[in-house]
Each structure stands twice: as C-alpha cells, then as structure tokens.
C-alpha positions as CSV (number, residue, x, y, z in Angstrom):
1,M,-29.3,-25.3,0.0
2,P,-30.1,-26.5,-3.5
3,S,-27.5,-26.7,-6.2
4,T,-26.4,-23.7,-8.3
5,L,-26.0,-24.5,-12.0
6,V,-23.6,-22.2,-13.9
7,I,-23.5,-22.3,-17.7
8,H,-20.3,-21.0,-19.3
9,H,-21.8,-19.8,-22.6
10,L,-19.5,-19.3,-25.5
11,R,-21.4,-17.3,-28.1
12,V,-22.1,-19.1,-31.3
13,S,-21.3,-22.5,-29.9
14,Q,-23.0,-25.7,-28.7
15,S,-23.7,-24.0,-25.4
16,E,-26.7,-22.6,-27.1
17,C,-28.5,-25.9,-26.6
18,I,-27.6,-25.9,-22.9
19,V,-29.3,-22.6,-22.3
20,W,-32.3,-23.7,-24.3
21,L,-32.5,-27.0,-22.3
22,C,-32.5,-25.2,-19.0
23,E,-35.3,-22.9,-20.2
24,E,-37.4,-25.8,-21.4
25,L,-36.9,-27.6,-18.1
26,G,-37.6,-24.4,-16.1
27,I,-34.3,-24.7,-14.3
28,D,-32.7,-21.7,-12.6
29,Y,-29.1,-21.1,-13.7
30,K,-26.4,-18.5,-13.8
31,L,-25.2,-17.6,-17.3
32,V,-21.6,-16.5,-17.7
33,C,-21.1,-15.3,-21.3
34,H,-17.8,-15.5,-23.1
35,D,-16.9,-14.0,-26.5
36,R,-14.7,-15.7,-29.0
37,D,-11.2,-14.5,-29.6
38,Q,-11.5,-12.0,-32.5
39,Q,-8.3,-13.2,-34.2
40,T,-8.6,-17.0,-33.9
41,L,-12.4,-17.3,-33.4
42,L,-11.6,-19.8,-30.7
43,A,-12.7,-19.8,-27.1
44,P,-11.0,-17.2,-24.9
45,D,-8.1,-18.1,-22.6
46,V,-10.4,-18.5,-19.6
47,Y,-11.6,-21.8,-21.2
48,K,-8.1,-23.3,-20.5
49,E,-9.1,-23.1,-16.8
50,L,-12.6,-24.4,-17.3
51,S,-11.8,-27.5,-19.4
52,P,-8.8,-29.1,-20.9
53,L,-10.7,-29.3,-24.2
54,R,-11.1,-25.5,-24.3
55,T,-14.5,-26.0,-26.0
56,A,-18.0,-25.1,-25.1
57,P,-20.2,-25.9,-23.3
58,V,-18.9,-26.1,-19.8
59,I,-21.2,-26.3,-16.8
60,E,-20.5,-26.1,-13.1
61,D,-22.8,-27.4,-10.5
62,V,-22.3,-26.4,-6.9
63,D,-24.2,-28.7,-4.7
64,T,-24.3,-28.4,-0.9
65,Y,-27.2,-30.8,-0.6
66,T,-26.0,-34.1,-2.0
67,P,-23.5,-36.0,0.1
68,N,-20.0,-36.5,-1.4
69,L,-20.8,-34.1,-4.2
70,D,-20.0,-30.4,-3.6
71,H,-18.8,-29.2,-7.0
72,I,-18.7,-30.6,-10.5
73,R,-17.3,-29.1,-13.7
74,L,-18.3,-30.8,-16.9
75,A,-17.7,-30.3,-20.6
76,E,-19.1,-32.0,-23.7
77,S,-22.6,-31.2,-24.9
78,Q,-24.2,-34.6,-24.4
79,A,-22.6,-35.0,-21.0
80,C,-23.9,-31.6,-19.9
81,I,-27.4,-32.3,-21.3
82,E,-27.6,-35.7,-19.6
83,W,-26.3,-34.3,-16.3
84,I,-28.8,-31.5,-16.3
85,C,-31.8,-33.7,-17.4
86,R,-31.0,-36.3,-14.7
87,K,-29.9,-34.1,-11.9
88,H,-32.2,-31.1,-12.3
89,G,-34.9,-32.3,-14.6
90,Q,-35.9,-35.6,-13.0
91,G,-35.0,-37.4,-16.2
92,R,-37.4,-35.3,-18.3
93,L,-36.4,-35.1,-22.0
94,L,-34.4,-38.3,-21.8
95,N,-36.3,-41.3,-23.1
96,K,-36.0,-44.6,-21.2
97,P,-35.5,-48.1,-22.5
98,W,-39.1,-49.0,-21.7
99,D,-40.5,-46.0,-23.6
100,P,-42.2,-47.1,-26.9
101,N,-40.0,-44.8,-29.0
102,W,-36.8,-45.4,-27.2
103,K,-35.1,-46.9,-30.2
104,E,-35.8,-43.8,-32.3
105,W,-34.7,-41.6,-29.4
106,L,-31.4,-43.4,-29.1
107,F,-30.7,-43.1,-32.8
108,W,-31.4,-39.4,-32.9
109,W,-29.6,-38.7,-29.6
110,H,-26.4,-40.1,-31.1
111,F,-27.0,-39.1,-34.7
112,T,-26.3,-35.4,-34.1
113,H,-22.8,-35.8,-32.7
114,G,-22.0,-39.1,-34.3
115,S,-22.9,-38.4,-37.9
116,F,-24.4,-35.0,-38.6
117,Q,-22.0,-32.8,-36.7
118,P,-18.8,-34.4,-38.2
119,T,-20.3,-34.1,-41.7
120,C,-21.2,-30.4,-41.1
121,Q,-17.6,-29.8,-40.0
122,M,-16.3,-31.7,-43.1
123,K,-18.5,-29.5,-45.3
124,L,-17.3,-26.3,-43.6
125,L,-13.6,-27.3,-44.1
126,A,-14.3,-28.6,-47.7
127,A,-15.9,-25.2,-48.6
128,A,-12.4,-23.9,-49.3
129,L,-11.7,-26.6,-51.9
130,P,-12.4,-26.3,-55.6
131,E,-16.0,-27.0,-56.6
132,D,-15.1,-30.3,-58.3
133,H,-13.0,-31.6,-55.5
134,P,-14.1,-35.2,-54.4
135,G,-14.0,-34.2,-50.7
136,L,-16.5,-31.4,-51.3
137,K,-18.7,-33.7,-53.3
138,V,-18.7,-36.3,-50.5
139,A,-19.5,-33.6,-47.9
140,N,-22.4,-32.2,-50.0
141,S,-23.8,-35.6,-50.7
142,R,-23.8,-36.6,-47.0
143,I,-25.3,-33.3,-45.9
144,D,-28.1,-33.6,-48.4
145,H,-28.7,-37.2,-47.3
146,Y,-28.8,-36.3,-43.6
147,L,-31.0,-33.3,-44.2
148,D,-33.4,-35.5,-46.2
149,L,-33.5,-38.0,-43.3
150,I,-34.3,-35.2,-40.8
151,E,-36.9,-33.7,-43.2
152,Q,-38.6,-37.1,-43.6
153,R,-38.7,-37.7,-39.9
154,L,-40.1,-34.2,-39.2
155,S,-42.8,-34.7,-41.9
156,K,-44.2,-37.6,-39.8
157,S,-44.0,-36.1,-36.3
158,R,-43.8,-32.8,-34.6
159,F,-40.3,-33.5,-33.2
160,L,-37.6,-36.0,-34.0
161,V,-39.0,-38.6,-31.6
162,G,-42.7,-38.2,-31.8
163,D,-44.9,-35.4,-30.6
164,E,-42.9,-34.3,-27.6
165,L,-39.7,-32.4,-27.3
166,T,-36.7,-34.5,-26.2
167,A,-33.0,-33.9,-25.6
168,A,-32.4,-35.3,-29.1
169,D,-34.2,-32.3,-30.5
170,I,-32.4,-29.8,-28.3
171,Q,-28.9,-30.9,-29.2
172,M,-29.8,-30.7,-32.9
173,V,-30.1,-26.9,-32.6
174,F,-26.3,-26.6,-33.0
175,P,-24.9,-29.6,-34.6
C-alpha cells in the first residue's frame, strides 16, 4: 500500500505552500483544516499534539511500503517541502548541484526563510511603532530592498530560478 500524506493546514499560514506544492506535483493527500484561535490568532490547541512548535505546517506520512518507516510527523516549511519533493515527487522542484542554475536556486531557497520572512515579521511588529522610529525605518528599507531584488529577478525570468517553477518559488508564496 502506498503512503498516505496528511497536511494539517492552518488557515492563513505557511501551510498554504504545502497544499500548492502537492497540487503542482499531482500528489494525492488528505487535507485536515484548522482555524486559528479567535482570541489569540494562534494555532488551535490540537497543534500541541502535532508539533512541539505549535506552528504550521505539519505533515504526516503513513507509509506501509518502505521498510523501517511506518509513520512520520514533520513540521517546518522547508523540511515539509523537501520531504514531499524527495519522497513523493521524485526530487522534482528541487534543483541538484549539477544543475546549471543550482547556485541561484540555493540562494532563493534559503532567502525566503533566512532573510525575507524575518524582515516581513520585523515590519509587521514595527508597524505599531511611531512613523519616525528607527526600527520601522530599518524594516521598511529592508523590505523595499528585498522586493526590489525579487522584482529584478522576475523581470529576467519567469520564475525565481529560470523558466521553470521550483520549490524556491513555492515557499515564497507565504514568506
């Protein structure tokens, strides 16, 4: 029996990219939707049981085919994307070191969560500060710079890493 992939989808979260990834790869999956707590806007209590991080996405993969692997539960966007691409997508959407544009792919793959996402969060938090606060100025400057980089890249190619969709593009959907 093949594996059964379950996506625990927290609405308005990074799990959006996991759903999109599976659709792009044509992978069958079961979608379990969760709503945020109305008071705190955090993940519901069920996420305590799914992951110690209590963040989305979380995937579960029940595999009765692969020896020594019967069930895995995984959190963190990049880990989920890589797992799905390697296990269910035969490596599609993940560039390899021998690919001509691997260096660009590696940069954009890490840029989203290493630089862009933390800056977006900083901007979100800094929005409550007075307009002339240095923290808000830094956040705005970085966001503008990063958006310019993305715009420059996309003006030269259809996607971040050339003319084909990759996992780097997919995770950019919800930085």
